[in-house]
Biopython code that builds the backbone (N, CA, C, O; Angstrom):
import numpy as np
from Bio.PDB.StructureBuilder import StructureBuilder

atoms = [
    (1, "UNK", "N", (-10.584, -14.592, -5.204)),
    (1, "UNK", "CA", (-10.175, -13.244, -4.941)),
    (1, "UNK", "C", (-11.180, -12.275, -5.568)),
    (1, "UNK", "O", (-11.692, -12.528, -6.659)),
    (2, "UNK", "N", (-11.458, -11.184, -4.886)),
    (2, "UNK", "CA", (-12.429, -10.223, -5.402)),
    (2, "UNK", "C", (-11.945, -9.562, -6.692)),
    (2, "UNK", "O", (-10.762, -9.253, -6.834)),
    (3, "UNK", "N", (-12.862, -9.352, -7.620)),
    (3, "UNK", "CA", (-12.537, -8.662, -8.873)),
    (3, "UNK", "C", (-12.443, -7.159, -8.611)),
    (3, "UNK", "O", (-12.865, -6.676, -7.561)),
    (4, "UNK", "N", (-11.898, -6.445, -9.556)),
    (4, "UNK", "CA", (-11.800, -4.984, -9.424)),
    (4, "UNK", "C", (-13.194, -4.358, -9.328)),
    (4, "UNK", "O", (-13.393, -3.407, -8.571)),
    (5, "UNK", "N", (-14.152, -4.880, -10.080)),
    (5, "UNK", "CA", (-15.529, -4.377, -10.016)),
    (5, "UNK", "C", (-16.136, -4.626, -8.640)),
    (5, "UNK", "O", (-16.813, -3.757, -8.089)),
    (6, "UNK", "N", (-15.894, -5.815, -8.083)),
    (6, "UNK", "CA", (-16.417, -6.131, -6.750)),
    (6, "UNK", "C", (-15.810, -5.205, -5.700)),
    (6, "UNK", "O", (-16.507, -4.761, -4.788)),
    (7, "UNK", "N", (-14.517, -4.911, -5.822)),
    (7, "UNK", "CA", (-13.856, -3.999, -4.879)),
    (7, "UNK", "C", (-14.430, -2.595, -5.025)),
    (7, "UNK", "O", (-14.690, -1.924, -4.026)),
    (8, "UNK", "N", (-14.627, -2.154, -6.253)),
    (8, "UNK", "CA", (-15.212, -0.830, -6.490)),
    (8, "UNK", "C", (-16.571, -0.714, -5.800)),
    (8, "UNK", "O", (-16.830, 0.253, -5.084)),
    (9, "UNK", "N", (-17.428, -1.696, -6.019)),
    (9, "UNK", "CA", (-18.760, -1.675, -5.401)),
    (9, "UNK", "C", (-18.673, -1.783, -3.890)),
    (9, "UNK", "O", (-19.460, -1.154, -3.182)),
    (10, "UNK", "N", (-17.723, -2.575, -3.377)),
    (10, "UNK", "CA", (-17.543, -2.726, -1.932)),
    (10, "UNK", "C", (-17.166, -1.381, -1.311)),
    (10, "UNK", "O", (-17.744, -0.970, -0.305)),
    (11, "UNK", "N", (-16.201, -0.706, -1.913)),
    (11, "UNK", "CA", (-15.744, 0.584, -1.390)),
    (11, "UNK", "C", (-16.839, 1.637, -1.493)),
    (11, "UNK", "O", (-16.912, 2.550, -0.669)),
    (12, "UNK", "N", (-17.680, 1.508, -2.497)),
    (12, "UNK", "CA", (-18.797, 2.422, -2.696)),
    (12, "UNK", "C", (-19.932, 2.146, -1.703)),
    (12, "UNK", "O", (-20.771, 3.007, -1.442)),
    (13, "UNK", "N", (-19.937, 0.919, -1.155)),
    (13, "UNK", "CA", (-20.980, 0.526, -0.209)),
    (13, "UNK", "C", (-22.201, -0.064, -0.872)),
    (13, "UNK", "O", (-23.267, -0.140, -0.261)),
    (14, "UNK", "N", (-22.057, -0.487, -2.132)),
    (14, "UNK", "CA", (-23.213, -1.010, -2.861)),
    (14, "UNK", "C", (-23.046, -2.466, -3.297)),
    (14, "UNK", "O", (-23.857, -2.964, -4.077)),
    (15, "UNK", "N", (-22.025, -3.150, -2.817)),
    (15, "UNK", "CA", (-21.818, -4.549, -3.202)),
    (15, "UNK", "C", (-22.695, -5.439, -2.330)),
    (15, "UNK", "O", (-22.311, -5.801, -1.217)),
    (16, "UNK", "N", (-23.868, -5.788, -2.838)),
    (16, "UNK", "CA", (-24.814, -6.610, -2.088)),
    (16, "UNK", "C", (-24.433, -8.083, -2.117)),
    (16, "UNK", "O", (-25.100, -8.901, -1.483)),
    (17, "UNK", "N", (-23.385, -8.433, -2.830)),
    (17, "UNK", "CA", (-22.962, -9.828, -2.933)),
    (17, "UNK", "C", (-21.533, -10.018, -2.419)),
    (17, "UNK", "O", (-20.816, -10.891, -2.909)),
    (18, "UNK", "N", (-21.112, -9.218, -1.445)),
    (18, "UNK", "CA", (-19.752, -9.299, -0.911)),
    (18, "UNK", "C", (-19.458, -10.681, -0.337)),
    (18, "UNK", "O", (-18.301, -11.098, -0.293)),
    (19, "UNK", "N", (-20.484, -11.388, 0.100)),
    (19, "UNK", "CA", (-20.297, -12.735, 0.649)),
    (19, "UNK", "C", (-19.704, -13.688, -0.385)),
    (19, "UNK", "O", (-19.128, -14.712, -0.017)),
    (20, "UNK", "N", (-19.833, -13.372, -1.661)),
    (20, "UNK", "CA", (-19.262, -14.233, -2.698)),
    (20, "UNK", "C", (-17.743, -14.097, -2.772)),
    (20, "UNK", "O", (-17.068, -14.986, -3.291)),
    (21, "UNK", "N", (-17.203, -12.998, -2.259)),
    (21, "UNK", "CA", (-15.769, -12.740, -2.325)),
    (21, "UNK", "C", (-15.072, -12.833, -0.978)),
    (21, "UNK", "O", (-13.910, -13.235, -0.909)),
    (22, "UNK", "N", (-15.764, -12.469, 0.089)),
    (22, "UNK", "CA", (-15.147, -12.474, 1.416)),
    (22, "UNK", "C", (-15.340, -13.823, 2.089)),
    (22, "UNK", "O", (-16.271, -14.561, 1.766)),
    (23, "UNK", "N", (-14.463, -14.136, 3.019)),
    (23, "UNK", "CA", (-14.534, -15.409, 3.726)),
    (23, "UNK", "C", (-13.581, -16.413, 3.121)),
    (23, "UNK", "O", (-12.546, -16.042, 2.568)),
    (24, "UNK", "N", (-13.927, -17.684, 3.223)),
    (24, "UNK", "CA", (-13.110, -18.773, 2.685)),
    (24, "UNK", "C", (-13.877, -19.473, 1.575)),
    (24, "UNK", "O", (-15.047, -19.823, 1.729)),
    (25, "UNK", "N", (-13.194, -19.668, 0.455)),
    (25, "UNK", "CA", (-13.801, -20.347, -0.691)),
    (25, "UNK", "C", (-12.829, -21.400, -1.201)),
    (25, "UNK", "O", (-11.667, -21.095, -1.468)),
    (26, "UNK", "N", (-13.300, -22.643, -1.337)),
    (26, "UNK", "CA", (-12.467, -23.729, -1.837)),
    (26, "UNK", "C", (-12.472, -23.722, -3.359)),
    (26, "UNK", "O", (-13.520, -23.593, -3.992)),
    (27, "UNK", "N", (-11.268, -23.864, -3.937)),
    (27, "UNK", "CA", (-11.162, -23.885, -5.388)),
    (27, "UNK", "C", (-9.842, -24.513, -5.820)),
    (27, "UNK", "O", (-8.776, -24.135, -5.336)),
    (28, "UNK", "N", (-9.924, -25.465, -6.724)),
    (28, "UNK", "CA", (-8.744, -26.078, -7.351)),
    (28, "UNK", "C", (-7.652, -26.489, -6.364)),
    (28, "UNK", "O", (-6.488, -26.137, -6.556)),
    (29, "UNK", "N", (-8.003, -27.219, -5.327)),
    (29, "UNK", "CA", (-7.015, -27.708, -4.378)),
    (29, "UNK", "C", (-6.457, -26.664, -3.432)),
    (29, "UNK", "O", (-5.439, -26.900, -2.781)),
    (30, "UNK", "N", (-7.105, -25.519, -3.346)),
    (30, "UNK", "CA", (-6.653, -24.452, -2.447)),
    (30, "UNK", "C", (-7.855, -23.824, -1.760)),
    (30, "UNK", "O", (-8.993, -23.960, -2.208)),
    (31, "UNK", "N", (-7.581, -23.147, -0.684)),
    (31, "UNK", "CA", (-8.597, -22.365, 0.008)),
    (31, "UNK", "C", (-8.210, -20.900, -0.143)),
    (31, "UNK", "O", (-7.122, -20.495, 0.267)),
    (32, "UNK", "N", (-9.100, -20.108, -0.732)),
    (32, "UNK", "CA", (-8.857, -18.682, -0.911)),
    (32, "UNK", "C", (-9.548, -17.924, 0.211)),
    (32, "UNK", "O", (-10.727, -18.146, 0.487)),
    (33, "UNK", "N", (-8.817, -17.038, 0.848)),
    (33, "UNK", "CA", (-9.345, -16.258, 1.967)),
    (33, "UNK", "C", (-9.337, -14.779, 1.617)),
    (33, "UNK", "O", (-8.395, -14.287, 0.995)),
    (34, "UNK", "N", (-10.376, -14.077, 2.014)),
    (34, "UNK", "CA", (-10.438, -12.624, 1.884)),
    (34, "UNK", "C", (-11.284, -12.106, 3.048)),
    (34, "UNK", "O", (-12.415, -12.548, 3.255)),
    (35, "UNK", "N", (-10.726, -11.172, 3.796)),
    (35, "UNK", "CA", (-11.437, -10.597, 4.942)),
    (35, "UNK", "C", (-11.281, -9.079, 4.923)),
    (35, "UNK", "O", (-10.277, -8.553, 4.444)),
    (36, "UNK", "N", (-12.278, -8.392, 5.445)),
    (36, "UNK", "CA", (-12.207, -6.944, 5.569)),
    (36, "UNK", "C", (-11.749, -6.632, 6.977)),
    (36, "UNK", "O", (-12.475, -6.878, 7.940)),
    (37, "UNK", "N", (-10.553, -6.093, 7.102)),
    (37, "UNK", "CA", (-9.995, -5.730, 8.400)),
    (37, "UNK", "C", (-9.173, -4.453, 8.221)),
    (37, "UNK", "O", (-7.945, -4.500, 8.276)),
    (38, "UNK", "N", (-9.839, -3.311, 8.007)),
    (38, "UNK", "CA", (-9.139, -2.085, 7.648)),
    (38, "UNK", "C", (-8.167, -1.558, 8.699)),
    (38, "UNK", "O", (-7.233, -0.833, 8.354)),
    (39, "UNK", "N", (-8.357, -1.896, 9.954)),
    (39, "UNK", "CA", (-7.476, -1.390, 11.009)),
    (39, "UNK", "C", (-6.462, -2.418, 11.491)),
    (39, "UNK", "O", (-5.726, -2.159, 12.443)),
    (40, "UNK", "N", (-6.415, -3.569, 10.855)),
    (40, "UNK", "CA", (-5.490, -4.626, 11.284)),
    (40, "UNK", "C", (-4.058, -4.295, 10.858)),
    (40, "UNK", "O", (-3.824, -3.655, 9.832)),
    (41, "UNK", "N", (-3.119, -4.747, 11.672)),
    (41, "UNK", "CA", (-1.698, -4.620, 11.329)),
    (41, "UNK", "C", (-1.214, -5.890, 10.649)),
    (41, "UNK", "O", (-0.224, -5.865, 9.919)),
    (42, "UNK", "N", (-1.906, -7.001, 10.884)),
    (42, "UNK", "CA", (-1.582, -8.284, 10.263)),
    (42, "UNK", "C", (-2.811, -9.179, 10.357)),
    (42, "UNK", "O", (-3.611, -9.065, 11.285)),
    (43, "UNK", "N", (-2.948, -10.068, 9.382)),
    (43, "UNK", "CA", (-4.039, -11.048, 9.378)),
    (43, "UNK", "C", (-3.420, -12.387, 9.001)),
    (43, "UNK", "O", (-2.650, -12.478, 8.046)),
    (44, "UNK", "N", (-3.762, -13.418, 9.754)),
    (44, "UNK", "CA", (-3.208, -14.744, 9.499)),
    (44, "UNK", "C", (-4.304, -15.794, 9.579)),
    (44, "UNK", "O", (-5.297, -15.627, 10.287)),
    (45, "UNK", "N", (-4.106, -16.878, 8.842)),
    (45, "UNK", "CA", (-5.032, -18.009, 8.886)),
    (45, "UNK", "C", (-4.301, -19.144, 9.583)),
    (45, "UNK", "O", (-3.218, -19.551, 9.164)),
    (46, "UNK", "N", (-4.905, -19.648, 10.650)),
    (46, "UNK", "CA", (-4.240, -20.729, 11.375)),
    (46, "UNK", "C", (-5.271, -21.689, 11.942)),
    (46, "UNK", "O", (-6.427, -21.334, 12.169)),
    (47, "UNK", "N", (-4.822, -22.899, 12.159)),
    (47, "UNK", "CA", (-5.687, -23.931, 12.702)),
    (47, "UNK", "C", (-4.879, -25.169, 13.015)),
    (47, "UNK", "O", (-3.650, -25.169, 12.939)),
    (48, "UNK", "N", (-5.579, -26.207, 13.362)),
    (48, "UNK", "CA", (-4.915, -27.462, 13.701)),
    (48, "UNK", "C", (-4.066, -27.981, 12.537)),
    (48, "UNK", "O", (-3.008, -28.572, 12.758)),
    (49, "UNK", "N", (-4.523, -27.765, 11.305)),
    (49, "UNK", "CA", (-3.845, -28.254, 10.108)),
    (49, "UNK", "C", (-2.472, -27.619, 9.886)),
    (49, "UNK", "O", (-1.658, -28.187, 9.157)),
    (50, "UNK", "N", (-2.188, -26.461, 10.488)),
    (50, "UNK", "CA", (-0.853, -25.873, 10.385)),
    (50, "UNK", "C", (-0.227, -25.659, 11.765)),
    (50, "UNK", "O", (0.602, -24.771, 11.967)),
    (51, "UNK", "N", (-0.654, -26.504, 12.703)),
    (51, "UNK", "CA", (-0.128, -26.504, 14.083)),
    (51, "UNK", "C", (-0.280, -25.141, 14.765)),
    (51, "UNK", "O", (0.553, -24.753, 15.584)),
    (52, "UNK", "N", (-1.335, -24.429, 14.422)),
    (52, "UNK", "CA", (-1.649, -23.128, 15.025)),
    (52, "UNK", "C", (-0.488, -22.140, 14.898)),
    (52, "UNK", "O", (-0.261, -21.320, 15.788)),
    (53, "UNK", "N", (0.237, -22.224, 13.795)),
    (53, "UNK", "CA", (1.384, -21.361, 13.539)),
    (53, "UNK", "C", (0.906, -20.044, 12.928)),
    (53, "UNK", "O", (0.483, -20.002, 11.772)),
    (54, "UNK", "N", (0.978, -18.976, 13.713)),
    (54, "UNK", "CA", (0.479, -17.673, 13.257)),
    (54, "UNK", "C", (1.270, -17.108, 12.085)),
    (54, "UNK", "O", (0.772, -16.234, 11.375)),
    (55, "UNK", "N", (2.477, -17.582, 11.868)),
    (55, "UNK", "CA", (3.281, -17.063, 10.769)),
    (55, "UNK", "C", (3.236, -17.902, 9.514)),
    (55, "UNK", "O", (3.832, -17.531, 8.502)),
    (56, "UNK", "N", (2.540, -19.032, 9.556)),
    (56, "UNK", "CA", (2.553, -19.964, 8.426)),
    (56, "UNK", "C", (1.774, -19.457, 7.215)),
    (56, "UNK", "O", (2.206, -19.657, 6.080)),
    (57, "UNK", "N", (0.655, -18.816, 7.435)),
    (57, "UNK", "CA", (-0.199, -18.388, 6.322)),
    (57, "UNK", "C", (-0.724, -16.979, 6.567)),
    (57, "UNK", "O", (-1.872, -16.792, 6.969)),
    (58, "UNK", "N", (0.118, -16.007, 6.323)),
    (58, "UNK", "CA", (-0.289, -14.605, 6.482)),
    (58, "UNK", "C", (-1.015, -14.130, 5.230)),
    (58, "UNK", "O", (-0.636, -14.472, 4.110)),
    (59, "UNK", "N", (-2.044, -13.353, 5.432)),
    (59, "UNK", "CA", (-2.740, -12.743, 4.311)),
    (59, "UNK", "C", (-2.071, -11.410, 3.988)),
    (59, "UNK", "O", (-1.429, -10.804, 4.846)),
    (60, "UNK", "N", (-2.227, -10.962, 2.746)),
    (60, "UNK", "CA", (-1.630, -9.699, 2.316)),
    (60, "UNK", "C", (-2.718, -8.656, 2.133)),
    (60, "UNK", "O", (-3.795, -8.932, 1.603)),
    (61, "UNK", "N", (-2.404, -7.451, 2.588)),
    (61, "UNK", "CA", (-3.345, -6.335, 2.431)),
    (61, "UNK", "C", (-3.336, -5.891, 0.969)),
    (61, "UNK", "O", (-2.276, -5.700, 0.373)),
    (62, "UNK", "N", (-4.530, -5.730, 0.401)),
    (62, "UNK", "CA", (-4.617, -5.207, -0.967)),
    (62, "UNK", "C", (-4.093, -3.780, -0.983)),
    (62, "UNK", "O", (-4.294, -3.032, -0.026)),
    (63, "UNK", "N", (-3.441, -3.409, -2.036)),
    (63, "UNK", "CA", (-2.858, -2.081, -2.137)),
    (63, "UNK", "C", (-3.820, -1.008, -2.614)),
    (63, "UNK", "O", (-3.390, 0.095, -2.952)),
    (64, "UNK", "N", (-5.105, -1.302, -2.649)),
    (64, "UNK", "CA", (-6.077, -0.348, -3.183)),
    (64, "UNK", "C", (-6.835, 0.442, -2.115)),
    (64, "UNK", "O", (-7.770, 1.175, -2.437)),
    (65, "UNK", "N", (-6.439, 0.299, -0.848)),
    (65, "UNK", "CA", (-7.098, 1.044, 0.220)),
    (65, "UNK", "C", (-8.456, 0.520, 0.636)),
    (65, "UNK", "O", (-9.174, 1.187, 1.381)),
    (66, "UNK", "N", (-8.822, -0.665, 0.166)),
    (66, "UNK", "CA", (-10.143, -1.230, 0.485)),
    (66, "UNK", "C", (-10.218, -1.807, 1.894)),
    (66, "UNK", "O", (-11.313, -2.012, 2.419)),
    (67, "UNK", "N", (-9.070, -2.072, 2.511)),
    (67, "UNK", "CA", (-9.059, -2.694, 3.834)),
    (67, "UNK", "C", (-9.216, -4.201, 3.777)),
    (67, "UNK", "O", (-9.391, -4.843, 4.812)),
    (68, "UNK", "N", (-9.156, -4.780, 2.574)),
    (68, "UNK", "CA", (-9.316, -6.223, 2.395)),
    (68, "UNK", "C", (-7.944, -6.885, 2.376)),
    (68, "UNK", "O", (-7.017, -6.421, 1.711)),
    (69, "UNK", "N", (-7.840, -7.972, 3.115)),
    (69, "UNK", "CA", (-6.652, -8.815, 3.158)),
    (69, "UNK", "C", (-7.005, -10.114, 2.446)),
    (69, "UNK", "O", (-8.119, -10.616, 2.592)),
    (70, "UNK", "N", (-6.058, -10.670, 1.670)),
    (70, "UNK", "CA", (-6.369, -11.872, 0.932)),
    (70, "UNK", "C", (-5.145, -12.774, 0.790)),
    (70, "UNK", "O", (-4.002, -12.335, 0.920)),
    (71, "UNK", "N", (-5.423, -14.046, 0.520)),
    (71, "UNK", "CA", (-4.360, -15.015, 0.310)),
    (71, "UNK", "C", (-4.940, -16.389, 0.049)),
    (71, "UNK", "O", (-6.153, -16.588, 0.104)),
    (72, "UNK", "N", (-4.052, -17.340, -0.237)),
    (72, "UNK", "CA", (-4.469, -18.710, -0.519)),
    (72, "UNK", "C", (-3.627, -19.687, 0.303)),
    (72, "UNK", "O", (-2.457, -19.444, 0.599)),
    (73, "UNK", "N", (-4.257, -20.779, 0.651)),
    (73, "UNK", "CA", (-3.576, -21.886, 1.320)),
    (73, "UNK", "C", (-3.818, -23.125, 0.471)),
    (73, "UNK", "O", (-4.968, -23.477, 0.209)),
    (74, "UNK", "N", (-2.756, -23.787, 0.040)),
    (74, "UNK", "CA", (-2.902, -24.986, -0.775)),
    (74, "UNK", "C", (-2.839, -26.229, 0.098)),
    (74, "UNK", "O", (-2.338, -26.205, 1.222)),
    (75, "UNK", "N", (-3.361, -27.308, -0.452)),
    (75, "UNK", "CA", (-3.276, -28.583, 0.267)),
    (75, "UNK", "C", (-4.518, -28.933, 1.036)),
    (75, "UNK", "O", (-4.570, -29.980, 1.681)),
]
sb = StructureBuilder()
sb.init_structure("model")
sb.init_model(0)
sb.init_chain("A")
sb.init_seg("    ")
for serial, (resi, resn, name, xyz) in enumerate(atoms, 1):
    if name == "N":
        sb.init_residue(resn, " ", resi, " ")
    sb.init_atom(name, np.array(xyz, "f"), 0.0, 1.0, " ", f" {name:<3s}", serial, name[0])
structure = sb.get_structure()
């Protein structure tokens, strides 16, 4: 998940390392997801592993106005 400093720089437009926080990152038996989708009404992670269920793994919009949605999938 992006740190507060990374979000600050992202919103400022100066985070040259946003790729380290956005996308999918494997860690400790889970996959952490973070995507920038400021105009989305919902963001979900789905695939064959969850039977393409759009409601199984919804990401949550950060409350800081950054437009970033994030969440984790275990297993």
